[in-house]
N, C-alpha and C positions, 0 to 999 in steps of 0.2 A: 228316104232320109231317116236316120236313127233318132230315137228319142234323146232328149238332152235337158239338163237342168241349168237354167241361167241364174246367175247371182247378181242381185242389185244391192248396192251398199251406199247409204246416204249419210252425209255429215252436214249438220246445220250449224252455222256460226252465229255469233251475236250480231256481227256486222252484215249489212246488205252489200251486194256486189255491184260495182260499176263494170259491166261487161266490156265497155270501151277501154277502161283503165287496165284490165287484166289481159285483154286480147294480145298485146305485143309479146307477152311471155309465152304465148301458144300460137305461133305463126301457122301451124297446121290446122287450127280450129276453123269451124264453120259457125258463123255468128248470125243470129237473128235478134230482133228486138226483145224477145222473151227468153232466149237461152243461148248458150254457147256450147257447141259439141266438139270434143277433142277425140279423134279416132285413136284407138289403142288395141293392139292385137289383131286377130283375124277379122272379127266382126263386133268387137266390144268398143267401149269408149267411155268418156266422162262427160257429164252434163253439168254445166254451171248455170245456176238460176239466179236472177237478180235479188231474190229474197234471202240470199245468204246460204243457199244449199248447194252441195255438190253431190252428184249421184254417179257411181261407177257401175258399168255393166260389163261383167266378165273381165275384170281387171285384177290381176294378182296383187296381193297386199304390198309386195316390194315395189312394183311399178306404181301403185297407187301412192305410196309414201313419197316416191321420187317426184311425182307430179305435184303433190301437195307442197313439196319443197320449192318447186318453181313458183307456186302461188305465193308463198311467204316472202320470196324475193321481191315480188311486186307489192305485196301488202305486208311489210315487216311488223306492223302493229296488230296483225290479225290475232284475235283472242284465242286463248287455249281452252276456253269454256265452250264445249261443243256438245251437240246431241247426235247420237249415232243410231241408225236404224238399218236393218237389212231385210231383204225379201227375195224369195225364190219363185221362178217361173218355170213350169214344166212344159216343154215343147215336144209334141208328138203328133205326127200326121193323123193318127187315129182319134185324137182328143177332140172333144167339143169344148168351145170356149165357156169357161166358168171357174168358180172357186171350189177346190176340193182338197181336203187334208191340209188346210192352211196355206195353200199356194194357188196361184193362178195357173190354169191349164189352157194352152192354146194349140191349134193345129200347126201354126207357123208364126214365128216371132220375127216380123219384118222390122226394119229400122224405124218405121213410123210407129208401130206398136210398142217397140222398145222405148221410144220417146215418151209415149203415154204412161208407161209403167214408171219410168224414171221421174217424170213430173209428179205423179201421184205419191211415190215414195218420198220424194223431196218435200212435197207439201206436208206430208204427215210428220216428217222430222222437224220442219220449221214450226208446225203447229204445236208440237210437244214443247219446243223452246218457249213459245209464247204462253202456253198453258202454265209453265213454271213461273214466268214473270207475273202473270195475272193472279195466280194462286198466292204469290207473295204479297202483291198489292191488296188482295182480298183479305189476307190474314192481318196485315197492318191496319187496314180500314176497320176491321172487326175489333181490334184492340182499342182504337179511338172511340168507337161506338160503345164498347163495353165500359170504358172509363167514364163516358158521359152518362151512361145508365146508372153507374155506381155512385158517382159524385153529384150527378144532376147538373153538371156544367163541364166546361173545358178549360184548359189553362189559358192565362192571359196572353201568353206569347203565341202569336198566330203566324209569325214568320216561318217556323218549321212546317206549319200546316199548309201555308201557301206553297212552299217548296214541294211538299208531298202531293198537293193537288196538281201542280205543274207537271210533276213526274207522271201522275196518273193520266192526265190529259194527253201528254206526249205518247205514253204507251198505247192508249186507246186509239189515237190517230194512226200510229204505226201499225198496230194490229189490223185495223180496218183497211188501211191502204195496202198492206201486203197480202192479206188473206182474200182480197177480192180475186186473186189469181185462182181461187177455187172454182171460178167460172169454167164451164166446159171448154177445153181448147178447140180451136177451129178444126183440127184434124179429126176430132171425134164426130163432127157433124158430117164429114165427107165420106165416112166409111162405117156402115152399120156394125161391122165386127169391132171396130175400134171404139165405137160408141158403147157397145156392150162391155168391152174390156174396161173402159173408164168407169162405167156405172158399177161394175162388180168390184173394182178396186176401191172406189169411193166408199162403197158399203163395207168392204173388208177392213178399211182403216177408220171407218166410222167418222169420216170427215165432216159430214153435214151436221150431225149431232154435236160433235166437238166444237165446231164453229158456233153453233147456236148457244152452247154452254159458255163459250168465251164471251160472246157479245152480251149474254145475260149477266154474267159476272161483272163485266165492265160497266154496264148500265147500273147495276146495284152499287158498285163502288162510287160511281158518279153521284147517284142520288144520296148516298150516305154522306159523302164529303160535302155536298151542298148543305145538308142539314147541320153537320158539325160546324161548317163555316158560318152559317146563319146564327147558331148559338154563340159562337165566339164573338161575332160582331155585336150581337145584342148585349152580351156581357160587357164589352168594352164601351158600348153606348151608355149603359147604366152607370158604369164607373165615371164616364165623362160627365154625365148629368149630375152625379153626386159632387164631383169636383167643382162644377159650375155653381151649384147651390152653396157649397162651402165658401167659395170665393165671394159670392154675393153677400153671404152672411158675414164674412170677415170685413168686407167693405163697409157694411152697415155698422158693425161694431166699431171700426176705426172712425167712421163719421161721427158716431155718438160720442166717442171719446174726445174727438177734436172739438165738438161743440161744448162739451163739459169743461174742457180746459179754457 
């Protein structure tokens, strides 16, 4: 068998996928609870993952766009904001499994090994999408904290703050729910070579450290928002106490005036 370079191309969307919903558009697909595979070409295909990523393996750009068109027929509101990532795998019978010159080298790329590569590339693309969301939340949270540090307090209006906290909590829940898929797939446990491929790719895309950074930022956002919300509530409580005192004082004054008359 001659040496060959395989191309993997990942696209991550904002939306998560319901594989059951999109399966009717691809009657030739093979579906499992964690992915849907659509054969394409001699030995390539597309992998659909529930966390909103599609990965193609040796699929020409023209054919790839046609298949994406079938997807938009099922999901007409699919966002145009996407993350793209590509990766190459060098297959050569004389190669030993490992990363070299920025690409994975294998002696043979079986369908099971291709699935491991597709999953990891898809995870990396999805993680980049979540990294952008969390970075935006982190920047907005930092602005709130900086305002509190400069003014010593926060605005009286806390409804926008509540909405922001709800958005942050929703994002945190989604990130943790989706990225648990970073757990090692079952196929990697069954084949030592696939286990090595998965570990090499996970290190290549720095998935573990990126996941740790995401969860750390999310925890920092949560802690900061709890502090800001506590300050906002304390300020409103002080205002409420002042109003109560003024009302009591007004009642006393009116009572004195009544007795005087």
